[in-house]
N, C-alpha and C positions, 0 to 999 in steps of 0.2 A: 952391751950387757947380754944380748942374745947370743953373740958369738962365744962368749966365755961365761955361759950361764952357771957352770959348776962353781966358778969362783965368785961371781957377783950376785947371784940370786940366793944369797944366804942372809940370815937375820942381821948379821953384823954390817952388811952393806945396804940392805933394803930399808933399814930404819932411817937412813939419811934421806932417802927418797920420800919416805913418809913425813919426815920433818919439813920438807920443802912444800908440802901441802899447806903448811901454816905460814909460809913466808909472807912478808908484808908487800912484796913486789908482785904485781899481777903477772908479769912475764915469767917469773919463776914458777908460780902456781900453774900457769897455762902450759908451760913446757913439761912440767912434771906430769900433768894429766895426759898430755899427748904421748909421753914416754910410757906411761902405764898402759895406755890403750894398745900400744905396740906389743908390750909384754903379755898382757892378757889375751891379745889376739892370737898368740902363738900357743896352740894346743899342747905342745910339748913342754911348755914352761908353766902352765897354770897350776900344776900340782905343787910347784915350789913357791907359789905365791899364797898358799893357804894361810900361813901364819900372818903374813903381811895384810891380807884381806881382813882377817879377824881383828887385827889391831887398828886398822885405819879405815874400815868401811864406814864408821860413823862420820868421820871427817869427810870422806868422799861424798856421802849423802848430804851433809850440811853444805857442801860447796855448791849445790844447785841453787842456793840462795846467796851466792857470792855477790859482793857489791859491784864487781866488774862483770859486765854482761858476757863477754867472750869466755871468761873462766867458768861462769855458771853454765853456759851452753856446752862447753867441753865436758864438764862434770856430768851433765845429763847424758851426753853421748856415750861416755865411758860406762855409766851405770846401765843404760838401756842395751847397749850392744855387747858388753862384756861381763859386767858384774852380776846383774840380775839374772840372766839366763843360767849362769853357773850356780847361783844360789838356789834357783828353782830346781835344777837337776839334783842337787844334794838335799833339798828339802829345808834349807836354811833361810828361806825368804822371810819368814815371820820374825826371825831374829834381827833382820835389817830394819823392820818397820816398828819394832817395839818401843824405840825411844820417842815415838810420836803418837801418844795415846789419844790426843784430841782429834786426830785425823783418822777416818775410817780406813782400816788396813785393806779392806776389799776395794775401796775406791783407788787407793794407791796402786794396788796390784793391777787393777784394770787399766790405769793410766800407763804403767810401765810395760804391760804385756801387749796392749793394743798398738 
């Protein structure tokens, strides 16, 4: 996907990756998160992932509570190393946290930032 980013990093292809975040098999969810980590890690590609991020960030956040430990850990790694820093740069971090009103947003930010 990185090699042919102009072809594959479009909404028509990325939606399939987003759908695999909901797959019932843990291996599929885990490989999807690892693939996303590679895509988000490439600075040249992150601008093409903005629509994908806006559509699937709630799912990526909810995956930290996945019933499979390794999937949950990989979701946390993706959020901490790739997603949250980019949202902080753009000032969109509060949009990531609004679905969780019972949890203090400042405590979540402190957790992810530290």
